[in-house]
C-alpha positions as CSV (number, residue, x, y, z in Angstrom):
1,M,4.7,28.5,9.6
2,T,3.2,30.2,12.7
3,I,0.0,32.0,13.0
4,Q,0.2,35.2,14.9
5,I,-3.0,36.2,16.8
6,S,-3.2,39.8,17.7
7,E,-5.1,40.8,20.8
8,P,-8.0,43.0,20.1
9,T,-7.7,46.5,21.6
10,A,-10.9,46.1,23.5
11,M,-9.2,43.6,25.7
12,N,-6.5,46.1,26.7
13,P,-7.1,47.0,30.4
14,A,-6.1,50.6,29.6
15,D,-8.8,50.9,27.0
16,D,-11.3,49.3,29.4
17,S,-10.4,51.9,32.1
18,Y,-10.8,54.8,29.6
19,N,-14.1,53.4,28.3
20,A,-15.5,52.9,31.8
21,G,-14.6,56.4,32.7
22,Y,-16.2,57.7,29.5
23,F,-19.4,55.9,30.2
24,D,-19.5,57.1,33.8
25,G,-18.9,60.7,32.6
26,E,-21.8,60.4,30.1
27,L,-24.1,59.1,32.8
28,D,-23.2,61.9,35.2
29,A,-23.9,64.5,32.5
30,I,-27.2,62.9,31.7
31,S,-28.1,62.9,35.4
32,K,-27.2,66.7,35.5
33,L,-24.3,66.4,37.9
34,P,-22.9,69.9,38.3
35,A,-19.6,70.6,36.4
36,R,-17.8,71.4,39.6
37,Q,-18.6,68.0,41.1
38,A,-17.6,66.3,37.8
39,H,-14.3,68.1,37.9
40,D,-13.7,67.2,41.5
41,R,-14.4,63.5,40.8
42,A,-12.0,63.5,37.8
43,S,-9.3,65.3,39.8
44,M,-9.5,62.9,42.7
45,A,-9.5,59.8,40.4
46,D,-6.5,61.2,38.3
47,Q,-3.9,60.1,40.9
48,Y,-5.2,56.5,41.0
49,D,-6.3,55.9,37.4
50,P,-5.4,58.7,35.0
51,L,-7.0,57.0,32.0
52,W,-10.3,56.6,33.8
53,A,-10.2,60.3,34.8
54,Q,-9.5,61.3,31.2
55,G,-12.3,59.2,29.9
56,Y,-14.6,60.5,32.5
57,A,-13.9,64.1,31.6
58,D,-14.2,63.4,27.9
59,G,-17.5,61.5,28.3
60,Y,-18.9,64.2,30.5
61,L,-18.0,67.0,28.1
62,H,-19.1,65.1,25.1
63,Q,-22.6,64.4,26.6
64,I,-22.9,68.0,27.6
65,Q,-22.3,69.0,24.0
66,V,-24.7,66.5,22.6
67,T,-27.4,67.5,25.0
68,H,-26.9,71.2,24.1
69,A,-27.0,70.5,20.4
70,L,-30.2,68.5,20.8
71,S,-31.9,71.3,22.8
72,E,-30.9,73.8,20.2
73,N,-32.3,71.6,17.4
74,E,-35.6,71.3,19.3
75,Q,-35.8,75.1,19.8
76,A,-35.1,75.6,16.1
77,T,-37.9,73.3,15.0
78,R,-40.5,75.1,17.1
């Protein structure tokens, strides 16, 4: 009888690349990087690491949506 050990998905380098891009995108959105610069950064990275570029764009857009929703909630409670 053999025991099969599956590798966790977090150890997959592709996931790490996407997650790193996602985190970078979130940080750039929080630091108020203009959308044009974020798009340029993702476009330039796409030819070298498409997963990072996709994660970056997803993280940037997600954080923009979260920040917008939070500001709307603050205005509604005033």
